[in-house]
N, C-alpha and C positions, 0 to 999 in steps of 0.2 A: 851358768852360775856354777862355780866348783863346787864338788862335793864337801860336804860337814865332815866334821870329826863325827866318832862313831857314838852315838848316845848312850849305848849298851855299854859301852866301858866306863862312861861316868855313873852310871847307874850301878855298875858291878864295883866301882870304886867305893860304893856307899850312898850315892846321892841319890835322892827319890827322882821318881819318873818324869815329873815336873822340871825339876833342876837338870835333870840328864838332857831333857830336849833342848831347853833353851842354852844349856853350857855348850853343847854340840855347834851352835851356829853362832854363839856370842862374838868371835872374831871377826867373822863376816858383817858384823854391825858397829863394830868397835866397842864393844860391851866388854868391861871385865869381867873374868870367870865369877869374881867374886859377888860383883853387882847382880850378874845373871840368877847366880845361886841364891842371893837374897831376895830376888823379884818372885822366885818361883816357888820360895820354901812353903807359903800359904796355900799353894796349891794342890799339895802331896795328899795321896790317901781321898783323891775325891773331894777336895777341899777341906779335909779332917773328916769328912761325914758320909763317905762313899758316894759321892755324888760325879761331878764330870771327872773321868779319868785324868790323873795327871799328865799322861804322855799327851793326851787331847790337849789339856789346858796350855803345857808347853808348847806344841807344835802351834796351837792358834796366837800365842803371844809371839811367836817367831813369825807367823803370817802377818802381825800386824806391825811388826818391823819392816817387813819387806814392801806390805800392800797397805800398810795404814796412812794416816792423816796426823798433821801435827797441829792441825786446825780446826775447829767447830764447824766452818764454813764451807769446807771442802766435801761437798755432799757426794760428787762423784766416787772420790776416793774412799768416803766412808763406805758408800753402797758396794764398791767393787772389793772391798776388803770383806764386807759381810758376805758377798758372794763366793769369795776364796775360803771363808769359814765353812759355809755351809757344802761347800764339795769336800772340803776336807771330812766334815763329819758324816756325809755321805759315804765317802769311799772308806771310811774306819768302819761304821756299820756294816759295810756289806763285809767286811771281814770278820767282824767282833759281834756283830747283832745288835750293838747298843753302845754309847760313848760314855756309859755309868760304871764307875770303879765297882760299887757294890754288884751290880748284875754282873759284870764279866767274872769278878771273882766267884760269885754262885754259880754260875755257869762252869766253873771249872771245880766245882765241890771245893772251894774254900769258902769258910765262915769269915765275911770281915768282923765278925763281932768276936771272935776267937784269938786274943794275943798270941797263942801259941803257934796257929796256923799262919796268922800273920807273918811271924817272924821267919817262918820258913819258906816264904815269897822268894825271897831273892836266890835261895837255895834249889828252887823248883824251877827255874826259868822261866815261870809263868809271865811276870813282869816284864823279864827280859825281852821276849816274844813280843810283847803288846808294844814295847818302846820302839822295837825292831819295825814294827809294820806301821807305827806312826811314823818316823823318820823316813821310811819307804814311801809313803804317800806325801808327805811334807817334801822331800825331794822331787818328787813327781810334779807336784805343783808348783813348787820353784822354779823347776827347770822350764814348765809350760809357761809360766809366766801367764797364767789363765786370765 
């Protein structure tokens, strides 16, 4: 599989982590940038609650596009996609210790409840590093076609 666009570029252009991830791969799956962005909007900021990191959520959406099923009865494909998702999360946790946005931020001395600190995230490069990690792991999984 050819390399995707750089998700960090989308992040730095003002998109959320989840948007940046899926937008970087949208052309590979014949999805418009607009549709990709809209689909991922609600996953930003750990589903707006500090839960699953937006970069992780975006990567899992891309994994679904590559490995997912369009039917409910295709158990093999559904199970395979679940295994790819688990492997992605395992590799991400090896780098960031968790897939939870709030925990990643707090590990890096950022209080997710402080709007002033949250506004500085883009400038700090923390989210860019997280998105870069997620994209590198996802590219590996897509190349391996696990």
